[in-house]
N, C-alpha and C positions, 0 to 999 in steps of 0.2 A: 604669881604676880599678875595682877589684873589691870593695873593702871598702865596706860600707854603715854609716852612723852608727848607733850604738846609741841607744836611748832613755835619755836621761841625766837624772840627778837634778838639781834646781835647787839653787843655793847659797842661803844664808839671805837674801842681798840680793835675790834674784829669785824667792823662793818664793811670792809672792802670786799665786795662780792667778786668771786673769781670769774674770769671771762669764760664764755661757753667753750667747752673743749679743753680747758686747762686741766692739769692734773693736780690732785691734792698733794701728792708726793712724787718728786722726780729725783732719782738717785743715780749718779753716774760715776762709776769706778771708785766708789767710796771705800776707804780702808781705815782701820784703827789698829795701831800697834802699841804694845807696852814693852819697850825695849826691843828685844829680839823676838818676842812672841806676837804673832798676829791674832788679834781677837776676831776680826773679820777682814777680808781682803778682796779688793777689786769687785765690789758688789754694785750691780746696776739693776734697777727696776723702776716701774712707774705704777702709781695707784690712782685711779680715777676718783673724782668726788662722788660720795655716796656708796662707795664700794666697801665690802668687808674683805680685807686682805689678810690671809693667814700666813704666819711666819713660823715654820716648823724646823726642828732640828734637834740633835741630841744635846745632852748637857755639855756646856763648854763650847757650843757651836758658834757663839757670838750673837745670839738673838737679843738678849737683854742689853748688851753693849751697843748693838745697832739702835735699839729704842732710845737709850740714853744719849747717843750721838745725835739722832734726829730730833730729840727733844731738847737739844742745846745744853744738856747737863755736862757733857764732855766734848772736846773738840776732835774732829777727825784728823787723822795723820795725813791723808791725801784724798783727792777726789772732790766732787761737788754734789750739792743737793739743794732742792727747793722744797720747802715745807709750808703747806697752806698758802702757796703762792709767793713765798718770801725766800730769797736766797739765804742759804745757811752760812752765816758768817758770825763772828763774835759780836760785831756791832748790831746785828739784827736779832740777837738773842731775845731781848725783851719783846719785840714785835711778834716773833714766832710764838713765844710762850703765852702771849695774850690770845692766840688763836688756836692753841692746842691744849690738851690735857693728857696727863700720864697717870694711869692707875697701876701702881706696882703690885707684885704678888702679895706682899704684906700690906694690909690696909693702912698701918701707920697712924692710927687714931689715938687721941688722948682718952684713955679709958675712964678717968674720973670725971670727965666732962660729959654733958648730955649730947645727944645727937645734934640738937640745935646749936649748942655752944661750940661744938667742933666745927660745924659748917660756918658759923659766924666768924670763927677764928681764921679759917682758910679764906673766906670771902674778904676779910680785912687784908690778908697778905696779898691777894690779887688786886686790892684797891678797887673793888667792884662797886657799881652803883646799884640802887634798888636791891639791897641785900636781902631784905625780908621777902620780897617777891621772888627773887632768884631761889632762895632756900625753899620756899613753899613749892615752886614748880619742880625743883630737883627732887624733893621728898615725895611729891605726888608721882613723879616719873617712876620711882622705885617702890611705890606703894608703902611708904613709911611715914606718912604725914602724922598718923596717930601715935607714932613712937618718938616724936621730936623731943619730948621731955625726959626720955629714958637715958640713964648713963650708958655710955657705949660699953663699959665693962660688964653690964648686965645682959648684953645681947649675945646671941649665938654667933658662931663664925659666919654663917650664911647672912645673917642680918648685918653684921659689921661690913661684910663685902658689899652689901647694898648701900650702906652709908658711904663707903669709899666711892662707889659709883656715883652717888648723889654729889659728893664733893667734886668729882671729875666733871660733872655737868654744870657746875656753878657759872663758869665763864662762857657758856654756850659754845663749846669748841667746834671748829670746823673739822679737826682731826682728833680722834680719840685713840690713844695708845693703851691697849689693855694687855698687861703682861701676866699671863697665867691667871685669868680672872676667876676660874673655877677650881683652882688648886685646893685640895683638901675639903671641898664641899660635898655634902651628901647629894643623892640624886634629885631630891626635890629642890634644894637650893640651886643646884646646877641648872635645872630646867628653868627656874625663875630668871637666872642671869641670861640664859639663852633667849628667853622671851624678850627681855629688855634689849638685848643686842639687836634682835629682829625689829623691834619697835624703833630703835634709834636709826637703823638703816632706812626705814620708811620715812623718817624725818630728814633724811639727807645727810646724816652725820657719817663721815668717813671713819672707818674703824680698822686699825692696824692691830691684829690679834696674834700674840704669841701663845702657843699652847703645846703641851705634850699629848693632849687627847686628840687622837687622829679622827675619831668619830665626830668629835666636836667641830673640828675644822671642816670635815666633809659636810656636816649639816649646815654650818653657818656661813662659810666663806664662798664668795664668788670666784676667787682665785687663791692659790696657795703658792708659796715659795719654800723650797727645802734648802736650808743653809747648813753647811758644815765648814766653817771658816770662809769658804767661797760659796757662791750660789750654785747649787747643783741642778735645780730644775724649777721652772715656774710655769703656771698655767692653770686652767680650770681642772678640777679633779678628773672629769671624764676625758679631757685631752691627755692628761698625764697617764691615765690607764691605757689609752690607745697607743701612746708613744712607747710604753715599756712592755706591753703584753700584746700577743697576737689575739685576734678575736676568735672565739670558740663557742661551741654548743655542747651542753651537757645532755646526754641522752640516757634515759632509763627505759629498759625493756624487761618484760617479765622473765624471759629466758635468753641466755646468750645466743648470738647468731652463729650458725654453723660455718658460714663463709663470709666473713666481714668484707674481705677485699672485693668479692663479686658484687655485694650490695652497694658499697660506697665508692668503688673505683670508677664507676661510670658517672659520678656526680662532679661536674666541673668546679663547683664552688668549694668542694671539700679538698683541702690541701694536705691532710694527714690526720691520724687518729691514734688513740691509745685506749686500752681497756682500763677501767677504774674499778674500785670495789663495788660501786653501785651501777655501773653501766659503761658508757664510753664518753670520752671527750674528743671532739672533732675540731681541728683547726680549719677555719673557713674564711673565705675572702669577704663575704657579706652575709651575716646571720639572717637578714630579712629575706634574701634570695635562697639561702641554703636550707632553711627550716622547712618550707613547704615541699621542696624537692626531696629532702631527706624523709619526710613523713610518707610521701607517696612510695618511695623505694622500700621503706621498712614494711609498709602494709603489703606491697607486692611480694615481699619475701616471706610473708606470713608471720611477722613479728607482732607481738602485743605491746604497743607503745604505752608506757606509763607517763612519761613526760619528755618534752624537748624544751630546753631553756637556754638562753644565752648566758655564758659564764660571766659573773660579776666580780671583778677584782675591786676590793675596797681601797681607800686611800692608804690604809695600813699596809696593804700588799705593795703598793707603789713605793711607800717609804722604806720598807724593809728590803725590797728588791734593789732600790737605789743605793742605800747605805751598806748593803751586803757587799757591794762591789767597791766600796769607798774605804781604801786603806787608812786614810787619815782619820776617818770617824772611828776606827777601831783602836786607835792609839790610846793608851791609858792617860 
């Protein structure tokens, strides 16, 4: 995907600019119950304007229900929220929907209609002005302007997903909810969607992204939240890694050290160590201070150093570590 979204003018329905410092989403102790079952419960977070916010969790965790609630498709059972600067109430539903878009996992297009006809249909439902101009800008954003006359049924799944993204951009949303936008896509189509999300961020669009692809969240999101009915953890990926894992160095040497305790015991930054298949893993208070001192100690001990590197835990490691301790997430 080579086209980048233009900075678009807002329609009259969404022209109220947020005050500096306002949040695109503010959620306070929000819950949704279906009878005795809690879809999600006591959830609180804030999302800034222009932020890409990842919402992660296992199947049945309540992610899609949260999106449907914030998108005014269903009413919360308790709690409060502000969406695109507007209080989440039944009376404010039309105003909120004018300022947001939701792209569900399934594109939901009319396959017998062309790309242009699909977008004209949805623009009519939104009662938008300048329909032709909006459609042209949206299709250019997703690099599909030359496919406007093609029936959606003739397009690949990746292209249909891009049409769905174009549809979601028609009303120039301040907040864009993307529910599993790359589900079932091949690597090339996935990369194109990722590029578009990055371009939308540059244009100041707030993106609320639910995904099962943890590497996708780590690549795209400024912050992530992990949900399993209740909110388990929230923060930047690097913050979450530091909160759940001790900092450590992975050390590879050509031959095992004869007396590891003598070499490492005198280093104040080293708090503990263990031998691994490829060398040693050292728990340290500060990798930047520990690594030079460690290198000097190893050289003094006659060791041939192959590498010294800080251990890097992925967002997947964070996710699995957190949910491994979560009894509720393991329930069938």
